[in-house]
C-alpha positions in Angstrom: 7.6 13.6 -5.8 5.6 14.9 -8.6 1.8 14.6 -8.1 -1.0 13.9 -10.6 -4.5 15.3 -10.5 -7.6 13.1 -10.5 -9.8 14.1 -13.4 -12.3 16.8 -12.6 -11.3 17.1 -9.0 -8.9 19.1 -6.8 -7.3 15.9 -5.5 -3.6 15.5 -6.1 -2.0 12.2 -5.6 1.4 10.6 -6.1 1.4 8.4 -9.3 0.9 5.0 -7.4 -1.8 4.2 -4.9 -1.3 1.6 -2.2 -3.8 -1.2 -2.4 -5.1 -2.0 1.1 -6.4 -5.5 0.4 -3.3 -7.0 2.1 -4.0 -5.4 5.5 -5.6 -8.0 7.8 -4.9 -10.7 5.1 -1.2 -11.3 4.3 -0.1 -8.6 6.8 -1.1 -8.2 10.4 -1.4 -4.8 12.0 2.2 -4.4 13.1 3.4 -5.4 9.6 0.9 -3.1 8.0 2.1 -0.1 10.0 5.6 -0.9 9.0 4.8 -1.0 5.3 2.6 2.1 5.4 5.4 4.0 7.2 7.8 3.0 4.5 5.3 3.9 1.8 4.9 7.5 3.0 8.6 7.8 3.8 9.2 7.3 0.0 6.9 10.3 -0.8 3.7 8.5 -1.6 0.3 9.7 -0.3 -2.7 7.7 -1.5 -4.2 4.6 -0.1 -7.2 2.6 -1.4 -9.2 0.2 0.7 -12.8 -1.1 1.1 -15.3 -1.8 3.8 -15.1 -5.6 3.2 -11.5 -6.4 2.5 -10.2 -9.7 3.9 -13.7 -11.0 4.8 -12.6 -14.2 3.0 -9.9 -14.9 5.6 -11.0 -17.4 8.3 -11.7 -15.6 11.5 -12.0 -12.1 9.9 -15.2 -10.1 9.6 -14.1 -8.0 6.6 -13.5 -4.7 8.2 -9.8 -5.3 9.1 -8.2 -3.3 6.3 -10.1 -0.1 7.1 -9.6 -0.6 10.9 -5.8 -1.1 10.4 -5.5 2.0 8.2 -7.5 4.0 10.7 -5.4 3.0 13.6 -2.3 3.8 11.7 -3.6 7.3 10.7 -4.5 8.0 14.2 -1.2 6.8 15.7 0.8 8.8 13.1 -1.5 11.9 13.0 -1.3 11.9 9.2 -4.9 12.4 8.1 -4.2 15.7 6.4 -1.2 14.2 4.5 -3.1 11.2 3.1 -5.6 10.8 0.3 -8.0 8.2 1.4 -10.2 6.1 -0.9 -12.5 3.4 0.2 -15.5 1.5 -1.2 -19.0 0.4 -0.4 -21.4 -2.1 -2.0 -19.4 -5.2 -2.1 -20.0 -8.7 -0.8 -19.3 -9.5 2.8 -20.0 -12.2 5.5 -23.5 -10.9 6.1 -24.6 -10.3 2.5 -23.5 -12.4 -0.5 -24.4 -9.9 -3.1 -23.7 -6.2 -3.8 -25.9 -3.6 -2.1 -26.0 0.0 -3.2 -29.3 1.1 -1.8 -29.4 4.5 -0.2 -30.1 3.2 3.3 -27.2 0.7 3.1 -24.7 3.4 1.9 -25.7 5.9 4.6 -25.3 3.2 7.2 -22.0 1.9 5.9 -20.3 5.2 5.5 -20.7 6.0 9.2 -19.0 2.7 10.1 -16.2 3.3 7.6 -15.6 6.8 8.9 -15.4 5.4 12.5 -12.9 2.6 11.5 -10.8 5.0 9.5 -10.6 7.5 12.3 -11.6 10.4 10.0 -14.6 12.6 9.4 -14.4 12.6 5.6 -13.4 10.3 2.8 -11.6 11.8 -0.2 -12.9 9.2 -2.7 -15.9 7.0 -2.0 -16.4 4.3 -4.6 -19.2 1.9 -5.5 -17.4 -1.4 -5.2 -19.7 -3.6 -7.2 -22.8 -2.6 -9.1 -26.1 -3.6 -7.6 -28.2 -3.9 -10.8 -31.4 -4.1 -8.8 -31.0 -0.7 -7.3 -31.7 2.3 -9.6 -28.6 4.3 -10.2 -30.2 7.5 -9.2 -31.0 6.1 -5.7 -27.3 5.2 -5.3 -26.2 8.7 -6.5 -28.8 10.4 -4.2 -27.0 8.8 -1.2 -23.7 10.2 -2.4 -25.3 13.5 -3.0 -26.3 13.7 0.7 -22.9 12.6 1.9 -21.1 15.2 -0.2 -23.5 17.9 1.1 -22.8 16.8 4.6 -19.0 17.0 4.0 -18.4 13.3 4.7 -17.4 12.5 1.1 -15.4 14.7 -1.3 -15.8 12.8 -4.6 -17.2 9.5 -5.8 -15.9 6.8 -8.1 -17.0 3.5 -9.6 -15.5 0.1 -9.8 -16.5 -3.2 -11.5 -19.3 -1.7 -13.6 -20.5 -2.7 -17.0 -20.1 0.0 -19.6 -23.9 0.2 -19.9 -24.5 0.8 -16.2 -21.6 3.2 -16.0 -23.1 5.2 -18.9 -26.5 5.1 -17.3 -25.1 6.4 -14.0 -23.3 9.2 -15.6 -26.3 10.2 -17.7 -28.7 10.1 -14.8 -26.3 12.2 -12.7 -26.5 14.9 -15.3 -30.2 14.5 -15.8 -31.1 14.7 -12.1 -28.4 17.1 -11.1 -26.7 14.5 -8.9 -22.9 14.0 -8.4 -21.3 12.0 -11.1 -18.5 9.4 -10.8 -15.1 11.1 -11.3 -13.0 7.9 -11.4 -13.2 4.3 -12.5 -11.3 1.5 -10.8 -11.3 -1.4 -13.2 -9.1 -4.5 -13.4 -6.4 -3.5 -15.9 -2.8 -4.5 -16.4 -0.4 -5.7 -19.0 -2.1 -9.1 -19.2 -5.7 -8.2 -18.5 -6.4 -5.6 -21.2 -9.2 -6.7 -23.4 -12.3 -5.9 -21.3 -11.1 -2.5 -20.2 -9.8 -1.4 -23.6 -12.8 -2.7 -25.7 -15.7 -1.8 -23.4 -14.7 0.7 -20.8 -12.1 2.9 -22.4 -14.7 4.5 -24.8 -16.8 5.5 -21.8 -13.8 6.8 -19.9 -12.9 8.9 -22.9 -16.4 10.3 -23.4 -16.9 11.3 -19.8 -13.3 12.1 -19.0 -13.0 9.8 -16.0 -9.7 9.2 -14.2 -8.7 5.6 -14.2 -7.1 4.0 -11.1 -6.6 0.3 -12.1 -6.5 -2.5 -9.6 -4.6 -5.8 -10.0 -1.9 -3.7 -11.7 0.6 -6.5 -11.3 -2.0 -9.3 -12.1 -1.9 -10.6 -8.5 1.9 -10.7 -8.6 2.3 -12.6 -11.9 3.9 -9.5 -13.6 6.5 -9.4 -10.9 8.2 -12.3 -12.7 8.5 -14.6 -9.7 6.0 -17.1 -11.2 7.4 -18.9 -14.2 6.3 -22.5 -13.5 3.4 -24.1 -11.6 5.9 -25.0 -8.9 6.5 -21.3 -8.3 2.8 -20.9 -7.4 3.3 -22.6 -4.1 5.3 -19.5 -2.9 2.1 -17.5 -2.4 -1.4 -17.6 -1.0 -2.4 -16.1 -4.4 -0.8 -19.0 -6.3 -4.0 -20.7 -7.4 -5.3 -17.4 -8.9 -2.1 -16.9 -10.9 -2.2 -20.2 -12.6 -4.4 -18.8 -15.4 -1.6 -16.5 -16.5 0.9 -19.4 -17.2 0.2 -19.8 -20.9 2.0 -18.8 -24.1 0.8 -15.2 -24.0 1.8 -14.9 -20.4 5.3 -16.2 -21.1 5.6 -13.8 -24.0 4.8 -10.9 -21.7 7.4 -12.1 -19.1 10.0 -12.3 -21.8 9.3 -8.7 -22.9 9.4 -7.6 -19.2 12.8 -9.3 -18.8 14.2 -7.5 -21.8 13.2 -4.1 -20.6 14.0 -4.8 -17.0 17.5 -5.7 -18.0 17.7 -2.6 -20.3 16.8 -0.2 -17.5 18.2 -2.2 -14.5 14.8 -2.1 -12.8 12.4 -4.8 -11.7 9.7 -6.5 -13.7 7.1 -4.9 -11.4 8.5 -1.5 -12.1 8.3 -2.0 -15.8 4.7 -3.3 -15.6 3.6 -0.3 -13.5 5.5 2.2 -15.7 3.7 0.7 -18.8 0.4 1.1 -17.1 1.1 4.7 -16.1 1.7 5.5 -19.7 -1.7 4.3 -20.8 -4.4 6.7 -21.9 -6.6 7.9 -19.0 -4.7 6.1 -16.3 -4.0 8.5 -13.5 -2.3 6.1 -11.0 -2.3 2.3 -10.7 -3.1 0.6 -7.5 -0.5 -1.8 -6.2 0.2 -3.6 -3.0 3.4 -4.6 -1.2 4.0 -7.0 1.7 7.7 -6.2 2.1 9.5 -2.9 2.2 11.8 -4.0 -0.6 8.7 -4.3 -2.8 8.3 -0.5 -2.5 11.5 0.0 -4.4 9.6 -1.0 -7.6 7.2 1.8 -7.0 10.0 4.4 -7.0 11.6 2.7 -10.0 8.3 2.9 -11.9 7.9 6.6 -11.1 11.4 7.5 -12.1 12.0 5.4 -15.2 11.2 6.9 -18.6 10.2 4.1 -20.9 11.0 4.7 -24.6 8.7 4.4 -27.5 10.3 1.1 -28.4 9.9 -0.1 -24.8 6.2 0.6 -24.8 5.8 -0.9 -28.3 7.5 -4.1 -27.2 5.3 -4.5 -24.2 2.1 -3.7 -26.0 2.8 -6.0 -28.8 3.8 -8.9 -26.5 0.6 -8.5 -24.6 -1.7 -8.2 -27.7 -4.9 -10.2 -27.3 
């Protein structure tokens, strides 16, 4: 499978990244191993997770996703074949607010490395911006980790445009490592915030974009057309906001192009996202092996100018 390069790095990944938020949440360890095996068997190589995924699940502590991925990597002996991205600085059971202090990052990275059964992280990302911590303090922690060989590159997620600019400017000013990637919420439905506020920053600093919620929590898969459909999923309540006139218009456009190319709604949605400026690879999850077929369809389909125009116009905000 053809690979794409993350901006300003030597990291090459396949065009879709697996989102590890499902591990320890909607998939147990055995099921997670099965879906990861199927993912790499199809030629993909990049996985994104965080040190706090699934902390919201009763009985979980929030480290389940990293631990499952680490157990899988160790059992399959695949570390050198996988591009591994994780995050630090998000909420968890112990703290209810972001924390990007140097001491916190240096502590958390050791625990992530241990859970992931690796001695380095390819892409270490600030999960949420802790606005009380100076950006140069956060970057100084990453500087130390890069020098120690524990982290290759750093990325940002869930930043305001102002703080992202400040971080990138301070990195240059103090000769500290700068963010190479941005992981924002961005999909065919959720376009406005990224395109209006973050896209200009991405363009100026040449960041690689790896969007999360690429399928809008499953709404863009087309399986949710009515409120009754929401009962099919644990994410149902969060999808309700998409069931409006604009959402239906987007689904209608997806149906047209899905039929035209004989591929799934999910594949069309991912393919549209992959064609957007600065997007290197969208992040998407799967809970069943058949869901991975959409990943391959998205990589292999060539949407026409008219296809892209129809989708962009249907999703105008």
